[in-house]
N, C-alpha and C positions, 0 to 999 in steps of 0.2 A: 504494500497500501504506500501511493507516493503522498498523503495526504492524511491530514489531523483529521481520524474521524469522530463523529457525536452522535447521538443519542437517533438525531433526527437523521442522518447522511449514512446511519446505521439500516436504516428501511427500507434505502434505494437498491431496486433489484439491480444486477450486477452490469447489463447490458448498457446502463445510465454511468456505471462505475466508468465503465472505459473513457469516457468522454474527459474525464475530471485528470488535472497535471495538478504539479503543485505550484504556487504561484514565484516560487523561486524573490524573496522578498528582496535580496542583496543584490538582486540585478537591476533595481533601478538607480538610477543615476541622480545626480542630483542637479541637473536640469529634468528632467522627471519630475522630481519634486518639486521642481520651481514654476512646473506647467500645472500641476498638480492647485499646487496653494494659490497659483494667479487666477484661474478658470472659480476655484471655490470661492476666493475672497469675491469674486467679480458676482457671479452667480448668487453667491448667497444675500449682499448687498441690494443688487437688484428684483432679486425675484421672494426676500422677503416682504417686496409689494404686489407680485402679481402673480406671484405661486396661492398654489390652496394650501391653507395657513396648517396643514401636514405633514407639507415640504418642510418647515424650517424647525417643527415639531420633533418632524420625525431623523431629522439630522442629531438631535441631541438622542434621541431615544435607540438608535442604530451605531449611536458609539461612532462617527466619521469624523475624524477631525479636518479642520479647513487648513492646515498649515501641514500635513504629512498622507501620502496615500494610506489610504486604510489596509491593514495588514490582516487580510480577511479571516482567517481563525481567530482573531480578536474580534475580529467584528460577531463570530460566532457564538460566540461567549454571550456576547450579547442580544443578536438575533432569538436567540432561541430562549429568553422570555419571554418572546411575542411568538412563537412557536415557530419561526421559521430558521435557515441556518442558506448558508453560500458557498458554492466552491468556483473552485479559476476552472476554464478551459480555454484553448484555443482557435479564438477569435468565432467565425459562424458554424456554430452547430447545425444538426440537422433540425427542418421545425416541429416533426411529431416529440422529437427529443429534445427540447425545446421547452415545449411545453408540458410535458409527462415531469417531468423537470419540476416543474410548475405545480404541478397537482400531486405533488412529494414536498409542498414548502421549499422547496430549495430554489434557491435566486442563484442562476449561471450568470458568472463573469467573468469577460473574456480580463485576464489580468494585465495584457499589453496598455498600455498609454501611448496616444496619440504623440507624433512626432511636435516640435514645439512650433512648425512650418504649419501643419495644420491646429493651432491651438482651439481655431474657434467652431471648426466643424471636420467631422470625420467619418468616411462612409464604412470605417470597420468600427463593430464594435469591440470597449475598450473598457479599461476600469473607472474613468469619469463617467462613461454613460449608462454601466448598469451600478455603481457605487456609489455615485452622485445623484444620479435619474432615479432607476429602480430603488432603491433600497428605504430612501429616509420617505416612501408614499406608501408600505404596506406596514408599516406602525400603525397606522389607523385602519380598523380588524376587515371593517366593511368592504374596503378596496382590498384589502389583502384576503378575504374571501372573494371577494371576486375572483382576481390572479389563479386561486389555489383551483378554483370552480375553472371558472377560462379553461387553464392547463391537463384540467382531466377531460374538457369536454374537445379541447382541440388534441389533443394527444387520439382521440379516435376518428377526429376527421382524414376521409380517404384522401389520398394525395392522386395526381396523374403523373406517368414519366417524366411529362415535361415539367413540372414541379420542381423532382429535382436537379435535373438541367438547371434550372433558374437560378436555384439555391449553390450547385455549384459553380456559376457564373460569377454571381454577386459576389462568394466568399473568394474567388479569385480575385476580382476587382477590389476587394477590401485587404485584401494583402498587396498587392501589388504600389496600391496608393498610401501607404505608409511605409515602404519599402524605398529605403531613401537607392538616390539614382535610376528611378525607374523614369525611362523617356513618357513624353506626353503622347508621340503618338501609340504605346504600349497600355497608358491608360486609354485613349482616344476608344481606340482597337476593343477594348472590353466593356467601354460601356458604350458602342455600338450594339458587339453584340448583345448584351442582357436589352439594349433598345430592338431587337428581331426578335428574340425570346418573346418580350412581353405582348409583343405586336402580334405571334403567330401560336399561342398558348392555348386557342382554341374555347371549347365552351370553359368556364372555369371550375375547378377542382375543389371539393368541399375543403379543401386547406386551404387552397388559392383564396375563398370566399372570409373565413373563418381569418387567415393573416391577416384580411383589410381591415378586420371586424379591430383584430389587434393592435395592428399598424395605427388604426385611427384612435384609440380608447389608450392603449399601453404606453405607446412609444408618445403618438402627438397629440394626446387628451386636452381639451378645455374642458373646464365646469363653471356652472353658472347659468348665467343670463347670455343673451348674443351681446347684448351689450355693455355688458363688465364680466367678460368672461377673468377665469381663474387659470394657470396650469397644472397641470398632473402630469402631465407625461412626458416617461423618462427623456424620450428624444429632443424633449423643447428643454426640460429640467437640466441636463447636462450639454446645451451648447451655447455660449456664451453670444452667437450671433441668430442662432434659430426665439431663445427667447424674449430678442428683441425686434427678431423681425415679425415672430404671428399676431404681435398686437399693433399693428400697423393695420390703416383701416381699409387698403387696399387687398389684407391675406383673407377672404373673403370666409364668414364664421356663419357655418348651416346647424339646423339642431341634430343631433346623433339620432339616429332611426336606425330598424333592421335594413332598411336598403341602405346605408353606408358598407355594407357587402357588398356587391356589387362595384364601387370607388376603387378602382385599383388605385396603388402608388407606384411611384417610381422615385428611388433607393439615391437615384444620383442627380436628383436636381430639390430646391424649395418646393414645398409643395405650393398648389396655389389654392386650396382652398382646407380651411379644418372645420372640428364635430366638437358641437358645444351637449355635453350631458346637463342637465338642471341639478343630477348628484348622482354617486356614488351609484347608490342603491337601483337609478333605471340602468346604468350600465348590467345588473345579473337579469335586470327582465329582459332588455334585450338578448343578452345571452341564451335565456335560456326560450325566449323568440327561436332563433336562430336554429338552436336542438332542436326545435320540432319539426324544422324543415329536411335534418340529415337524416341518411342511412338507419343513421344509429338509434332513429327513432321510428321511423317508417317501414326501414327494412326495403320489403318486395324487388319485384325484377327491379326496380331500376339502382337497389342497392346493389346486390347480384352485379348489376353490369358494371354499377362503378368499382370493383373490387375487382371483376377482369381488365378493367380499362386500364385499371393503373398498374396493372403487374407487379403488383407488393403483396406481402403476406398480408392477408385481410383475414376478418371472420366473421360468419353467419351463423342467427341465432334462430333456431325453428319456433313455433307456437308453443313448445313440450317446453322448451329451455336447454335442449341439445345445442352444445354452440360445435358447430365444424370451422377448425382452423388451418389454414393453408391458400395456396395461391388456385385461385381461384383462375380457370381458363373460356369454361362454355355452359350456358344453360340454354336448355329447352323450354320454352315457351308455349303455351295454350290461351288464345283469351284474353292475352295483358298479365297472366299468370307464369310465376317459375314452377314447372313440372317434374325438372329433371337438374340436378346442380351438379357442375364434378368439378374437384380439384386433380391438379399434376403436380408430382414431387410430394416431398414429405407433410403430411396431413397429420395433424392429430384431432380427436373428440374431447369434447368436455363437457361439465354439467356445473354452475355457476361458478364459473372461471376453474375450476376442477376439472385437472384432466383425468377422462374415464379409465378407468383401471384395464389394461390388456389393449387400450388403443391412440396407442402414443405414435412418435412420427416412426419408429419401428416398424410397430404392426401395418403402416399405411404408407409405405415411404416410396410408395409409387402413384399415391391417389385416391381422391375417394370418388365416389358417386349415389346418386342417391334421389330415387322421385321425391316430392311430396307434392302433398294435397290431399281430395280423399278417393276415396275407391269407387268406381263406377258404378251407380243407380245406387247406393248407402248414402241417405244422408248424416248417419253417425260418424265423424270421422275419427279415425282407431285410435288416437289418444281419448277418443272423451270416452271409448269399450271401457264396461269395465268388466268384469272378470266373462259372465254366462255372456256376452255380448260375443268377447274374445272367442269364446267355445262355439257359442252358436253358429260363427262364419269360419269356426275351425283355423283361428288364429294363437295354436298354442305347441307347448314340444310337440315335435314328434310327426307333429301331423304336414305330411306332402300337401301342398296349396300353389294354388295360383291366384297370384292379384295384380284386377287390371284399374288402373288407374286413369281419372278424369286427364285428359289430356293423352291417352293412348301409349304409356309406360307398363311396360306387362313384367310381373312378377311370377317365376316356375319355381320352387323346390322344396326343399322340406325344412322345415323351422327346429335350430337346435335352442334356441331359448331368447330370452328375453330380456333387456333391461332395461328396472322403474326408477325413476323418479322422487325423492320425497313423500311425494303427493300420492304415492304409488302408480303413476299410470306408466305408461309403458312408453320409452321415449328410443329402443333401439330393438332391433329383429333381428337376428343372426340367423342364416341359411347356409344348407348345405347343397351340395351340385344343383346350384343355380345359374338359372338363364336370366337376363335380361335384356329385354326390345322393347324398341320402341322404331312403328315405321319399318320394320324389316332391318332394321338396324339393330345388332348386337354390343350392348353396351357390357355385359360379363359374361362371361363363359365359367360352366359349371368347372373346369379346370383351372381357372388361377385363383380356387380356395373359397374360402367362407367369406360369403357376402352377407355384409351390415348395413341396416338400412333404417336411416333413417324416419323417426316418426315424428309426424309436426304437417298440419295442414296450407303454415304458411310463414311463412320469412318475415318473423318481427322485430330483426335488427340484422346489419351490417355494417362494420366498423374494420377500420387499421389498426394491424397489431393481431396479435393471436390471446384468446381467452384466457390460457396460462402462462404465464411468462416461463414457465419453467418445459414447457414444451419442447421450447425450440430455443437454437444456439442463434442470441443476439448478440452478440459481442464480436461478431465479425467487420462491425463496421471500419473501413480505414480511411483516411482522411486525404484524397488526392495529393493536397498541397499544404506545408503546414505555414506558418506566418514566419518572414522574413528575417531573422536578426540579423542589421547592416554590422558590418566589418566596420571599428570605429579606424582612421589613421589617428594621426598626432597630434593633428591640430586638434581634431574632436573631443580627444583625451586631454589636451590640456585646455580644451574653455571646461569641460565636466570637472576638473581641479580647480579652477578659479569661482565655477558654480558650489566645489563643495567646502572649501574653504569661505566664501559666505555664509553657506548655513551653517556650516561649523561657527563662525562666528557670531551668528545672532544669535543659536540655540545654547551658547556659554561652552562649548564644546574647545573651541581656542581662541580665547578672545586677543590673541597678542599679533593674531594677522593684522597685517595695516592694508585697510579700506582701500585709502589712494594708492597702495601699489599697485595692487590687483586691478583697481578702476586703468588707470597710465596702459597697464601691460594689456589689458584689456583693449581699451580704445587703437592700440600700436595693432595688435593681432589679429581681434575679431572687431573691427569696425561696424560690422550690416547687426551684431549683436545690440536687443533691446532690453530682453529682461534683465537679465543682470542686473546692466545699469542703473534698471526701476527699482531691481531688491535695492540696491545701496542707493540709491534716493533716500527711500526709507527707513536707513541706516542710518543716513545725514540729518534725517528727520528728526527721529530721536535722540541725537546728539545734541540738534540742536545748532549742527555746524553748519550754517548758510554756506560761505565760499564755496563748500565743498557738492553742497545742494544746487548750488547757480551753476557748477560745474559742469557737473550730471547731465542737469537741465539744456546748455546749452551744444552736450553732443549728445540729446535725444533728438534736439532739434535738425540736427547734421543728420541722424539718422534717418528721419524721418523724410528730409528732405529724398536722402539718397535713395528711402524705400517708398514711399507715399502708404504701399499697402498697410503694413506697422503702424501707420499715425496715427489710427482710433485706437488701437493696443496700446500703445503706448500715453497718450491721453487719457485713455481711460485706467489706465494703472496709475499714472500718476496723481489724478482725479480722486482717484481712492485713497489714495495714501493720505492728499490735503484733506480730505475729510474726517479722516478718521483719525486726522492730529488735533484737528478743529474739534472734532468733537470731547478730544481728553483735556483739554482745555478749560 
């Protein structure tokens, strides 16, 4: 195990633990710490006015420091008080895994931090976005339950094969954008690839739709009234650029409704509109309304078809409670209803999320097929038959029988045994010497072994993933590429040393360092750096060294002239320092 566990993390299934990586706190440089400090001070100052009140309260409750990048395993000691935990991961992970972590009350934190060059916004998930954006709001119990419930429902949403392709493309873009030395040409190419994929996704999958809801609430949500909204979305809370941008009048504010699921987003561009929920309870209402449209609750032919299209591991549940998990590859339909389903490859049968004894992937290694529905000419479904009914229709052990289902599937064979659920209803019938046919086609032959027929007149649910997590080996996920760690040249190492010296001085680790000497060397060797001079200005204010303050301000004006893009960052930093000292007078 490469991370410190706790009771909440101990409950995680193995397939989620594969995504966890150590935070490696010592890998954060003094520049990284300065970036965190700048963003957090700027955010807290501004967000205290425009964020939902839970944000500032939550910073205190979750133990997130303004001056230091959080050590998430220190955070865990505080998070457990509100029933949550945090883990480090490498950038984006698959959406279903991300949501499943939420279902277990675990906050997924990409432990890397944005480069100084991307201080205002990065498309890559980083510790500022996750730690400073998501964590504080979960201290609000109503919102925390929404997040958990969202994870529970979202992890069951069925994806399409194209969803995974888009996830890989977005992950690739986020990695190269944060890597030093990536050419603009390569970034443009990656963005164009995402654009092309987004334009050719076809009918959006359940996962695509619920990710839209996640984006417009958890990431970019506003709360309150259209005229006076407050921020609660983590993407806005963690971005000093976007938190200001979103409050402008030209960013359209619309009421949040279930229709928002149809509104796609583009991760590479600022969003043209945002959605406002009146209160956190309303988020849960919309989520439940959306869940009512999912195959998870509607089942049926369309649910099976979604699983077939996904080409991924999924589960159907029959009206008896029997669950079939595998990769669904075909369905025979009749009058708009499924009458025969078939999986390919390893399949497992379960009841109430627990695998049935003798029906693991080992027993069904090459797939599973079964009729669904009622017998032809008999109003009473098999699942509703009592012992006398079953005997009357000769459905009991040792009987050689022929069953014809509505829709045309025929089963001929000798019944070996039946499996019942806790209510005593029969959920599975096993045959020997069995032949299954449909419209002249053989679906099962006697020499294939025992035939297990699922009992159920309809499919009541269809969802992503297995019914019993232990039925399949789910720990085989491989990242196609990992976050690129930049190789630091001599110049960068020297700059990091300057930052470290000033940090040590400010924190009282080494007060013998000459700030003026560091400043002179910085001007000579790193004339474009703006963040360390801003930190030096703060120390000059603290010691009331007016001459040094003026010298730094003159230099910062030169930096602004040479690089106008950072002008507002410098002004904001200096303004914040002046404001904090004027308050302390």
